[in-house]
Phi, psi and omega in degrees: 000100180264224180283135180232159180230107181253134176286142177226154177247121178265118181256120181279139176216172179298124179091007177145216183224150164242149190235136175233158181238115180302328182277344183226083186300339179278354189259113177224154173200183179207166177204158183290329178214181184300316181297312180296319179297321179295314179300317179293326179294320177298315180296315181296319178299315178300315179299317180295316182291318178295320178299315179296319180297315180297319181277003181057037175267160180294134172261115185290149172291141178296138176288153174285134182306325181291346179267004183253127178266124181249116179273310180225108181139185182236133178280126179230134178268124182264124176273127184226131179242108184300321181297315179296319179298315180296320178300320183285323189249351186222057182262018178298133180283140174238143181276133177236138175255131180215168181238138174225160178298146182303317181300323180292319177300314182296317180295315181295318179295321179298327179270003180056044178280134178278107184301315182299316181296316180298316180296316179300313180298318180294318179295318178298317178298317181295317179297316180295323179295331179273006175079023182248000185246000000 
């Protein structure tokens, strides 16, 4: 799940905007101005998608903007990157047990290499190489 583009409808009201998502009826938010509403829309979209993923519910494909009828409001396409959202909101460390050859362990320890950092960097490179980062 890389970068996605979900249509949102920004409804202007006194004091700002409220935002709805045609593809995610449970997802609403608001903001004081267009910029704040957009930032809040990205967060709300992330929360809705992660919640569906966690609950093993279907994550809908984004609708094409031309297929959405807007009666009151402005159609805005929200750019959302699941990897960036997860980095920002789910950076809790988890313990992993792994095995490496003894000689490699000794050499790395002698050079004071941070195993966790190296593994994280390698995993990020591998994820990006597979087009998911």
